[in-house]
N, C-alpha and C positions, 0 to 999 in steps of 0.2 A: 710411754705411760709409765707413770710412777709405780714401782714395785712395793706394795704394802706387804705381800707375803711371797716366800720363794716357791710355794706349791701352786703350779699353773692353774689347776681347779679352783683353789680357794681365791687366787689373784683375780680370775676371772668373776667369781662370784661377787667379790668386793665391787669390782668395777660396775657390775649389775646392779648392786644396791645403791651405789653413788648415782647411777643414772637414774633410778627410781625417785630421786629428790626432784626432777622436773614436774612430776604429776603429783607430788606431796605424799608419795608412798614411803618415804623416807626423809631423815633429816640428817644433814652433813654431820653435826656433832655428835648425834647418836650413833652414826656409822663409824665414825673415826675413834670415839673412844671405845666402841666394842671391839673393833680390830685390833687396838692397841693392847687389848687383854688377852689376844690369841696368839700364843707361841706358833712359829712357822711350822706348818705341816701337821698341828695337833687338831684332829678333827673332832675329839672328844671336847676339847676346849672350845672348838667351834660351835659345837651344839650347846654347850653349857652357857656360853657368853651370849650368843644371839637369844637364846631363851630367857635369860636373865633380863636383857634389854626389853625383850617383849613383855615379860612379866611385869616390868615397872611401868611401861607405857599402859598396859592394861589395867592396873592399878590407878594411874593418872585418869584413864578413861572413865572408871567407874565414879571416881571423884568428881569429874566434870558433869557426869550425868546427874549426879545427886545435886549439884550445884546448880542445876538448870542450864548448863552450857552444852547443849546437844551438839551444835556445829563442832565445838571443839572436841567433844566425846568422839564424835564420827571421825575426825581427822586422826586421832590418836589410836582409835580402832584399826583403822587403816594400816598405820605405820607398824603396830603390833602385829598384825596379820602378816605384813611382809617380813618382819624380823622372825616370826615362828615359822614361816616358809623357809627361811635361810638355815634355821636349825633342822627342819624336817629333811633337807636335802642330804644331810650327812648323818641322819640319825640312826642308820643301820649300824654305825660304829658304837651307839650306845644302847641300841635296842628300843628305842623310844619312837620309832617311826609313825606308828599309828596314833599314838597320844599326841603327839606335837602336829601332826596333820590336822587332827581334830581341833585342836586349840587355833590353828592358823584359820580353820574354816569358821569356827565358832567366833572369831574376832571379825572376819571378814563379814559374816552375816550381821553382825551388831553395827558395823560401819553401813551396810545396806539398809537395815531398817532405820537407822537414824537419818540417813541421807533421804530416804524417802519421806520420813516424817517432818523434816525441817528445811529441805533445800527446794531449789526450783527444778530439781530433777526427780522424776517418778521412777522407781525401780520395782519391777515385777518379777517375781520368781516364776520360771517356766517349768514344765514336766512335759518333755518331748516325747510323744508315743514313740517306742523303738522296739521293734520285734515283739517279745512276749512282756516288755517291761517299759519303763521309761527313763530319759535321761534329764538330769536336772540342768538347769540354765537360768539366767538373769537377763531381762531386757531393761535397759537404761533409756530414759526417753525425756526429753528437755522441752517437748511441745504437748499441745492439747491432745486427749486420747482419742479424738476422733479426726485427726488431722493425719492424712497419710504423709508419711516422711521417708527420706534416705535412711536405709538401714544399713548398718556395717555387722557382718556376722564374723566374729572373731574365733578363729580355731587355733588352740594352744598346740604346743608342741608335746614331747614326750614326757617332760617333767615340769612344765610350766604350771604355776599356781595362778589362781583368779586374780591375785593382786597383780601378777605380770600382764594378764588380760587388761586389766585397768591401766597399768602403765605404758603398754604398747599398743594400745588401740582404743579403749573405752573412753579415757579422758579426752584425747585428742578429737575423737569423733563428737562427744558432746560439745566441745567448745566451738564446733563448726556446724552445729545445729542438726546433726545425724541423731537417729537412734543407734544404740550399739547394744549388740547381743554376744554374750558368750556362753558357752555350753560345756559339759564334761562329756566327752566323748568316750568310747570304749579304751580303757587303760588309762584314762585321764582322771585325776582328782576322785571326787565321790563316787562316780562309775566304777573305779578301780578299788577304793578303800572301802566302801560302804556296800557296793553291789558285787564286786568281785567280777567285773566283766573285762576281759584283757583285750589288747590292742587288735586290730584287724588291719589288714592292708587295703581291702576294698571300701575305701571311705565314701563312696557313692551312696552305700546304705546308711550311712550316718548323716551326711549333708542334707540328702534329699528328705528325710523326715524333720530336720530341722527347718528346712524352707518351706514344708507343708505345714508346719506350725505357725508360721509367720505371715504367708501370702493371703490369708483371709482375714487378717487382723485389720482393724479400722485405722490403726495407728501406723501401719507399713505400706508403703508404696511398692507393689510386687514388681513393678518395672525399673526400681531404683535399689536393688539389693547388691551390694558388693561383699565380696569375702576375702578375709586376711588369714593368711597361714603362716605361723611364727615357728622358727626352728624346724622339728620335724613336720610341723604344719605345711612347711614349703614342699613337701612330698604329698601329704594327704589332699591339700586343696587342689593341685593340678590332677590328681588322680580322680577325684569326684566330678572336676569339671569336664572330663571327657565324656560324661553321660548326662550331667545335670547343666541344663542350658538357660536356666531361669536367672542367672547371674549376669549383672550388667557390667562389672569389672572385677578383677582379682588381683591380690597382692601375694606374693611368696617371698618370705623374708628369712633365710635366702632360698634359692632354687635347690631343690634336691630332686636328683634323678634316681639315685640308688642309694637307699638308707644304710644298706649293709656295709658299704666301705669303710665306714669309720670303725665298724667294729672289727671287721676282718683284718684290718691293717694291723691290729695289736697281735695277730697270731703268727707264730711261726710257720714257714711252709709246710713242715710235716704234718701239722695239726689241719692247715687247709686241705691237705691231701686226704686227711682222715674224714673230713667233712664231705669232700667229694665222693669219697668211697662209701658213704652212710654208715661208718663204723662207730656208732654210737658209744658203745661200752667202752671200748679203747679210748676215744676221744674225751669222754666224762673221767675216765680213771686217770689220765694224764693231766687233765685240767685240776683235778682234786690235788694231786701231788704238787703241781706247780702253785696252786692258791695257798696251799700250806706255808709256802716260803714267803707269802706277801699278804699280810691280813689286809692291807689298804686296798689291794687289787681285789682280792675276795669281797670285801664290803661293797666296792665300787659295782662289781659283777652283780652282786645280789640285788642292788638297787637298780641296774639296769634290766635285770631278768623279771623283776617283780611285773611290770605292766605287760609283758609278754605271756603271763600265766604260767610260768615254767620255773622249776629249780634246775633243770638239766642244761649245762652249757651248750651241748650238742643241739638241743631243740631250740635254744636261744637263737644260736648263730645260724641255725637252718631256718628258723622262721624269719629272721632278718633279711634272707636273700629274696624273700616274696615281696619285699617292699621296693620294687623297680618299676619305673614308669617305662613302657613301650614307645617306639615311634608312632604306632598306631594310635595310642591313646593321647599322645601329645597332639597328633594331627586332627584329632576329633573336638579339641578345645576351641570354642568360637569367639568367646568374649575377650576384650583387651586384657592383657596381663602384664602387671609391673613385677620384675624380678630385681630383688636388691642384691648387690654384688660387693660384699665388703672385703676391703684388703685385709689379708691374714686371716681369712677364714679357716679355723682350726679343724672343723669337723668334716665338713663336705667341701674342700678346696677344688675350685674350677667348676663346680657342678651348676652354679648360677649362670655363667656364660654357656655351658652346655645345654641347660634347658632352655635358655633364650634361643639359641641356634636352632633346637630341634621344633621350637613352637612354630606352627603356621598361622596362627591368629596374629592380630597387633599386638607387638611385645615392645616392652621399654626394659632396658637393662641399666639399673641405677647404681653407679659406682659410689663408694664411700671409702675414704682414705685414712691412713694414719696421720697423715699432716692436719686432717681437720679433727683428729681426735674421734674419729667415727669407724676405726677399722674393727676387726674381729667380730665373731659370730654374733648375729643380731644387733650390732652396733651398741653395745652396752652403755657407753659413756657419751653417747650423742643423742639421746632421746629427743630432745628438742629438734636437732637438725633432722633427723629421721623423720620425725612426725611432720615437720614443715614440708618437705619433699614428697612424702607418701602422700600426704592428705592433699597438697596442691595437684597432684596428679589424678587422685580420686575426685576432687572437685572438678576437674576437666572432664573426666569420664562420666560422671555422675552428677550434672548440675543440680543446685539447690532448686 
């Protein structure tokens, strides 16, 4: 893969934005000219330049609306939302996280409203009852309101945007005649930013209310619901399926058995021993000293801790250890499961194969390779190939 930036995190992000062009959530020229303005490793410039591109697209979207070109406006709002999302991912470097996230969400909502008004797709905002509050979501439908249809429920990862849900699930589902639903679970998007609800490991308490809200709808066939979990959703979806048996088929992209491994791998052994010993004060003190020497690491850790609802590194690493699938949970899953297995998976290497081996339900392990341009976490530059293979499998499991 061509290296646009030397920083591996930023390079991975560039690949993801380029992949979004397949579903019209980005445009190649806009991506390349933006990246060209970002010096290697400069995260402040990353935030500034993606924000600038998003602002320009938003102005063009408003002009298109004023001129009566509502489809064009919708397309531009979608791209602007995606670019603001890119800025948001590193906005802790500039202190603009919440403001940029709100701009990304406002642009997305304008795309939703215009798509509902002028297209062949109906979009409905959902409010899913959850404990003593509700979770926000969106249902996209390409058919009549009283026709029960196959429905894909998309579960995002730890930091995925609603634009990512469009790119990696909704757009392909609609093109094949599915309904598509995405929702903000605890620690995700609006549930985190606007409601302050942090992550939880026991996702059955999240997915079940979502399905409860869907199965009684006249436009949803309750016997033909599939669930897709992307990135950390590759842990959450299998966890929920251990007790939620109304799902006809599921996708984990990739498979995740133990979320904490990617975090703990960054720690020296002496800090892991402090975690094991429960020495919170000493652990946090040592981390604070270490983070003073690396502002970039401090910013990244702040971003990663936010959805866990903590500012204590000890609490963050300790909480992550609860995100582990047991053999008993995996043995309880009944529906067919597709597990993607991308070559060079950088966050949870080997865990897709591990998950597939531990499952006792019908399971398909789907390999993606560097030769195909489809390697790395969630196959960022092979969105078309990924969608073709994943949705062919879903079509076989849940026929139209």
